[in-house]
C-alpha positions as CSV (number, residue, x, y, z in Angstrom):
1,M,0.0,0.0,0.0
2,N,1.2,3.5,-0.7
3,K,0.6,6.5,1.5
4,L,1.3,10.2,1.0
5,F,1.2,12.8,3.8
6,F,1.1,16.4,2.4
7,T,0.6,19.7,4.1
8,G,-0.2,22.8,2.0
9,R,-2.4,25.8,1.3
10,V,-5.5,25.4,-0.9
11,A,-4.8,27.1,-4.2
12,A,-8.5,27.8,-5.0
13,A,-11.9,27.0,-3.6
14,P,-12.5,23.2,-3.7
15,V,-15.0,22.1,-6.4
16,L,-17.7,19.7,-5.4
17,S,-19.5,17.7,-8.1
18,N,-21.9,14.8,-8.3
19,H,-21.1,11.7,-10.3
20,G,-24.1,9.5,-10.1
21,D,-24.7,8.8,-6.5
22,S,-21.2,9.8,-5.5
23,K,-20.0,13.2,-4.4
24,V,-16.5,14.2,-5.6
25,T,-14.4,17.1,-4.5
26,K,-11.3,18.2,-6.3
27,F,-8.8,20.7,-4.8
28,T,-5.1,21.6,-5.2
29,L,-2.6,22.1,-2.4
30,I,0.5,24.2,-2.7
31,S,3.6,23.9,-0.5
32,N,6.9,25.6,-0.7
33,E,10.0,23.5,-0.2
34,Y,13.8,24.2,0.0
35,A,15.5,24.0,-3.4
36,G,19.1,24.6,-2.6
37,R,21.2,27.7,-2.6
38,D,21.6,30.2,-5.4
39,E,25.1,29.8,-6.8
40,G,25.6,33.6,-7.3
41,S,24.2,35.1,-4.1
42,G,24.2,32.0,-1.8
43,E,20.6,32.8,-0.8
44,A,18.2,29.9,-0.2
45,K,15.8,29.1,-3.1
46,E,12.4,27.6,-2.9
47,R,10.1,25.8,-5.3
48,Q,6.4,25.3,-5.2
49,V,5.0,21.8,-5.2
50,R,1.3,21.6,-6.4
51,I,-0.7,18.4,-6.1
52,Q,-4.4,18.0,-7.1
53,F,-6.3,15.8,-4.7
54,T,-9.7,14.1,-5.0
55,A,-11.9,13.5,-1.9
56,F,-15.0,11.3,-2.1
57,G,-18.3,11.3,-0.1
58,S,-18.6,12.9,3.3
59,R,-14.8,13.8,3.4
60,G,-15.2,15.7,0.1
61,E,-18.3,17.4,1.3
62,A,-16.7,18.5,4.5
63,I,-13.7,20.0,2.6
64,A,-16.0,21.8,0.1
65,R,-18.2,23.2,2.8
66,N,-15.4,24.4,5.2
67,V,-12.3,25.2,3.2
68,L,-11.5,28.5,1.5
69,K,-8.6,29.5,-0.8
70,G,-5.5,29.9,1.3
71,D,-6.6,27.6,4.2
72,Q,-4.1,25.0,5.2
73,L,-4.9,21.3,5.0
74,I,-3.0,18.2,6.2
75,V,-3.9,15.4,3.9
76,E,-3.3,11.6,4.1
77,A,-3.8,10.2,0.6
78,K,-3.1,7.2,-1.6
79,L,-2.1,7.1,-5.2
80,S,-4.4,5.2,-7.5
81,N,-4.8,4.7,-11.2
82,N,-7.3,6.8,-13.2
83,D,-7.2,5.0,-16.6
84,F,-10.0,5.4,-19.1
85,T,-10.8,5.1,-22.8
86,D,-11.6,8.5,-24.4
87,G,-14.4,9.1,-26.9
88,E,-12.2,8.1,-29.8
89,G,-11.3,4.7,-28.3
90,V,-7.8,5.8,-27.2
91,E,-6.6,4.4,-23.9
92,R,-5.6,7.2,-21.5
93,Y,-3.5,6.7,-18.4
94,G,-3.6,8.9,-15.4
95,Y,-3.5,8.9,-11.6
96,N,-5.4,10.2,-8.6
97,F,-4.3,11.3,-5.2
98,A,-7.3,10.1,-3.3
99,V,-7.8,11.5,0.2
100,D,-8.0,8.9,2.9
101,N,-8.0,11.4,5.8
102,F,-7.4,15.0,6.5
103,E,-7.1,17.6,9.2
104,F,-7.9,21.3,9.0
105,G,-4.7,23.4,9.5
106,A,-4.2,27.2,9.9
107,P,-6.9,29.4,8.4
108,G,-5.9,31.5,5.4
109,E,-6.5,35.2,4.9
110,L,-10.1,34.8,3.6
111,K,-11.1,32.5,6.5
112,R,-9.6,34.9,9.0
113,A,-11.5,37.8,7.5
114,Q,-14.7,35.7,7.6
115,L,-14.2,34.9,11.3
116,A,-13.5,38.5,12.1
117,R,-16.7,39.6,10.5
118,R,-18.7,37.0,12.6
119,Q,-17.3,38.5,15.8
120,E,-18.3,42.1,15.0
């Protein structure tokens, strides 16, 4: 079994959709990580890592209902195949990072503003 643990900020509002009887939420997390030192200046460099995740059922609904752009999520996911045959009969190969579990992290700027308005 494969497991991925990833902490990042939500790039845009999660998108909840219905596929038959199933609810599916897609969202992208962004995290900055160390990428070495600049050869000229010696300053630390960073690169952004972006991963799109898919959450099903009640997990996906909870994420779609409660998460805004910029909020932090801590995600436990597994990698699974997402292979299909397109409309022209061509076999397409892909993958999904399917959410097994998650925790809400620090609120982003939009969530902090929303919470402040509620306290007024």
